[in-house]
C-alpha positions in Angstrom: 36.7 -34.3 -31.5 36.2 -31.2 -29.4 32.9 -30.3 -31.1 31.7 -33.9 -30.7 32.7 -34.0 -27.0 30.8 -30.7 -26.5 27.7 -32.2 -28.1 27.9 -35.1 -25.8 27.8 -32.9 -22.7 24.0 -33.5 -22.7 23.0 -37.1 -22.5 19.7 -38.9 -23.2 18.3 -41.3 -20.6 16.1 -44.3 -21.2 12.6 -44.1 -19.8 10.7 -46.4 -17.5 8.7 -48.6 -19.8 5.1 -47.7 -18.7 2.0 -47.0 -20.8 0.5 -43.5 -20.7 -2.5 -45.0 -18.9 -0.4 -46.4 -16.1 1.9 -43.5 -15.6 -0.2 -41.8 -13.0 -0.8 -44.9 -10.9 2.9 -45.7 -11.0 3.8 -42.1 -10.1 1.4 -42.1 -7.1 2.7 -45.5 -5.9 6.4 -44.4 -6.1 5.6 -41.1 -4.5 3.9 -42.8 -1.5 6.8 -45.1 -1.2 9.2 -42.2 -1.2 7.3 -40.3 1.4 7.2 -43.5 3.6 10.9 -44.1 3.2 11.9 -40.5 4.1 9.5 -40.1 7.0 10.2 -43.5 8.6 14.0 -43.3 8.1 14.4 -39.7 9.3 11.9 -40.4 12.1 14.1 -43.4 13.2 17.2 -41.2 13.4 15.3 -38.5 15.4 13.8 -41.2 17.7 17.3 -42.6 18.4 18.9 -39.3 18.9 16.2 -37.9 21.2 16.0 -40.9 23.5 19.0 -41.3 25.7 18.1 -45.0 26.4 18.8 -45.6 22.7 22.2 -44.1 22.7 23.8 -47.5 22.5 26.3 -48.6 19.8 23.8 -50.9 18.0 21.2 -48.1 17.6 23.8 -45.4 16.7 25.2 -47.6 14.0 21.7 -48.2 12.8 21.5 -44.4 12.1 24.1 -45.0 9.4 21.8 -47.4 7.6 18.7 -45.3 7.9 20.6 -42.2 6.6 22.0 -44.2 3.7 18.6 -45.6 2.8 17.1 -42.1 2.8 20.1 -41.0 0.7 19.7 -43.9 -1.8 16.0 -43.3 -2.2 16.6 -39.6 -2.9 19.1 -40.3 -5.6 16.7 -42.4 -7.6 13.0 -41.8 -6.8 12.7 -38.0 -7.4 14.4 -38.5 -10.7 12.0 -41.3 -11.7 9.0 -39.3 -10.5 10.0 -36.3 -12.7 10.5 -38.6 -15.7 7.1 -40.1 -15.3 5.6 -36.6 -15.9 7.7 -35.8 -18.9 7.6 -36.8 -22.5 10.3 -39.1 -23.9 11.9 -36.1 -25.7 12.6 -34.3 -22.4 14.7 -36.9 -20.6 18.0 -35.2 -20.7 20.8 -35.0 -18.2 24.1 -33.1 -18.3 27.2 -35.3 -18.4 28.6 -34.1 -15.0 25.2 -34.5 -13.4 25.2 -38.0 -14.7 28.7 -38.6 -13.3 27.5 -37.2 -9.9 24.5 -39.5 -9.9 26.6 -42.5 -10.8 28.9 -41.7 -7.9 26.0 -41.4 -5.5 24.3 -44.6 -6.8 27.5 -46.6 -6.2 28.2 -44.9 -2.9 24.8 -45.9 -1.6 25.3 -49.5 -2.6 28.9 -49.6 -1.1 27.8 -48.0 2.2 25.0 -50.5 2.5 27.6 -53.2 2.6 30.2 -51.5 4.8 27.6 -50.3 7.3 26.2 -53.9 7.7 29.8 -55.1 8.2 30.4 -52.8 11.1 27.0 -53.7 12.5 28.0 -57.3 12.4 31.2 -56.4 14.3 29.1 -54.7 16.9 26.9 -57.8 17.3 30.1 -60.0 17.6 31.5 -57.9 20.4 28.1 -57.7 22.2 27.6 -61.5 22.2 31.1 -63.0 22.1 32.8 -60.5 24.4 30.1 -59.0 26.6 32.4 -58.1 29.4 34.6 -56.0 27.1 31.8 -54.6 25.0 31.2 -51.4 26.9 35.0 -50.7 27.1 35.6 -51.3 23.4 32.3 -50.0 21.7 32.5 -46.5 23.1 30.9 -43.5 21.3 34.4 -42.7 19.9 34.7 -46.2 18.4 31.2 -46.0 16.9 32.2 -42.7 15.3 35.4 -44.2 14.0 33.6 -47.2 12.6 31.0 -45.0 10.9 33.7 -42.8 9.4 35.5 -45.9 8.2 32.4 -47.3 6.5 31.6 -44.1 4.7 35.2 -43.1 4.0 36.3 -46.5 2.5 33.2 -46.5 0.3 33.9 -42.9 -0.9 37.5 -43.9 -1.9 36.5 -47.1 -3.7 33.7 -45.4 -5.6 35.7 -42.2 -6.3 38.4 -44.3 -8.1 35.6 -46.3 -9.9 33.9 -43.2 -11.3 37.1 -41.3 -11.8 38.4 -44.0 -14.2 35.2 -43.5 -16.3 35.1 -39.7 -16.5 38.7 -39.6 -17.8 37.5 -41.2 -21.0 36.4 -39.2 -24.1 32.8 -39.7 -25.3 31.4 -40.6 -28.6 27.8 -41.5 -27.6 24.9 -39.7 -26.0 22.4 -42.4 -25.1 22.5 -43.9 -21.6 20.8 -47.3 -21.7 19.5 -47.1 -18.2 16.9 -45.3 -16.1 19.6 -43.6 -14.0 23.4 -43.1 -14.5 25.8 -45.7 -13.1 29.4 -46.5 -13.8 28.7 -48.9 -16.6 26.6 -46.2 -18.2 29.5 -43.7 -18.1 32.2 -45.8 -19.6 29.8 -47.3 -22.3 29.6 -43.7 -23.7 33.3 -44.0 -24.8 34.8 -45.6 -27.8 38.2 -45.9 -26.1 39.4 -49.1 -24.5 37.7 -49.7 -21.1 40.0 -52.6 -20.1 41.2 -50.7 -17.0 37.6 -49.9 -16.0 36.6 -53.5 -16.3 39.5 -54.7 -14.3 39.0 -52.2 -11.5 35.3 -52.8 -11.6 35.9 -56.5 -11.0 38.4 -55.7 -8.2 35.9 -53.3 -6.7 33.1 -55.8 -6.8 35.2 -58.7 -5.4 36.7 -56.5 -2.7 33.4 -55.1 -1.6 31.2 -58.2 -1.8 34.0 -60.6 -0.8 35.0 -58.6 2.3 31.4 -58.1 3.4 30.5 -61.8 2.9 33.6 -63.1 4.6 33.2 -60.7 7.5 29.6 -61.4 8.1 30.0 -65.2 7.6 32.9 -65.4 10.1 31.1 -63.2 12.6 28.0 -65.3 12.5 29.9 -68.6 12.7 31.5 -67.3 15.9 28.2 -66.1 17.3 26.6 -69.4 16.5 29.4 -71.2 18.3 29.1 -69.1 21.4 25.3 -69.5 21.5 25.5 -73.3 21.1 28.1 -73.5 23.9 26.1 -71.2 26.2 23.2 -72.2 28.4 22.2 -68.6 29.0 18.7 -68.5 27.5 18.4 -64.7 27.8 21.7 -64.3 25.9 20.6 -66.7 23.2 17.2 -65.0 22.9 18.8 -61.5 22.6 21.3 -62.8 20.0 18.6 -64.4 17.9 16.5 -61.3 18.0 19.2 -58.8 16.9 21.2 -61.1 14.6 18.1 -62.4 12.7 17.2 -58.8 11.9 20.7 -57.9 10.7 21.0 -61.1 8.7 17.6 -60.7 7.0 18.6 -57.2 5.9 22.0 -58.3 4.7 20.6 -61.3 2.7 18.0 -59.1 1.0 20.8 -56.7 0.0 23.0 -59.5 -1.2 20.3 -61.2 -3.3 19.1 -58.0 -4.9 22.7 -57.0 -5.8 23.4 -60.4 -7.3 20.2 -60.3 -9.4 21.0 -56.9 -10.9 24.7 -57.9 -11.6 23.5 -61.1 -13.3 20.9 -59.3 -15.4 23.6 -56.9 -16.6 25.2 -59.9 -18.4 22.0 -60.6 -20.4 21.0 -57.6 -22.7 17.7 -59.3 -23.5 16.7 -58.8 -19.8 17.3 -55.1 -19.8 13.7 -54.2 -19.0 13.6 -56.7 -16.2 16.9 -55.2 -14.9 15.3 -51.8 -14.8 12.4 -53.0 -12.8 14.7 -54.9 -10.4 16.8 -51.8 -10.0 13.8 -49.6 -9.1 12.4 -52.3 -6.7 15.9 -52.4 -5.1 15.8 -48.7 -4.4 12.2 -48.7 -3.3 11.6 -52.0 -1.5 14.9 -52.4 0.4 14.8 -49.0 2.2 11.1 -49.6 3.1 11.7 -53.2 4.3 14.8 -52.3 6.2 13.0 -49.8 8.4 10.0 -52.1 8.9 12.2 -55.0 9.9 14.2 -53.1 12.4 11.3 -51.1 13.7 9.1 -54.2 14.3 11.8 -56.8 15.3 13.9 -54.8 17.8 11.9 -54.6 21.0 13.4 -51.4 22.3 12.7 -49.5 19.1 9.2 -51.0 18.8 8.4 -49.9 22.3 9.6 -46.3 21.7 7.7 -46.0 18.5 4.4 -47.2 20.1 5.0 -44.9 23.1 5.6 -41.9 20.8 2.5 -42.8 18.8 0.3 -43.3 21.9 1.5 -40.0 23.3 0.6 -38.2 20.1 -2.9 -39.8 20.0 -3.4 -39.0 23.7 -2.5 -35.3 23.1 -5.0 -35.2 20.2 -7.7 -36.7 22.3 -7.1 -34.2 25.1 -7.4 -31.3 22.7 
């Protein structure tokens, strides 16, 4: 058993199913998406931190999402880009590197939900309790909510992956493009009942709490907007809440599609494509939606761009 466990320290990953002729175009496309995601998300954080007028709870909480999107893209895309340049015989990964990647993949997904929940709480306080908003949503509260979003996700995912790495291994092939928790415990021949039970609890707790929190928040916001005759308040609520809701619904739909496809082995290739699109399209769309929809950020982006163009013209 010891010799077999040692031999399974190095795992074999499945490859993205592309023809040799299409490898280069796919590589270029994914590389351009990765550059856009990193530049736009990091640029958004720098823009918010460098403009004192954007040091408001909504924008500071938005930094959590942009950092998480850049983190999620970095987990997946460089790995896929490297694999597109290698032959099928070279797609190896060490077991503990696989476990670390699985932890990061699930952490990114979990933080996506927890961050959107705290952003919904912020919108609830801003619209439903505007007089108390400044007193409640202080910078200290924003920091506490951010720590709670990342900390709770770390604990949940740490237990999830920890239950899988405790198992002995009898297989070497990971039937996925990247490592995730299901990939880890499928390498074992032991009973994975505990893993399945906790995985179900983890999924219900994460998705259930986020769906209930967001639903209750928006129902309260809708009730306030319907009872208010303040057109400025309703317009502001519609602008910021529609942006948040669009991002949340995209995350929810993409997550459900991947979970459903896991139940149908014959859709494994479609699941791989959906997983890649989730890690490419969502971070790119999130930053575009927030950048174009929120007036204050849009104005700052255009102002910074015009200032740069003017400086070039002067030279």
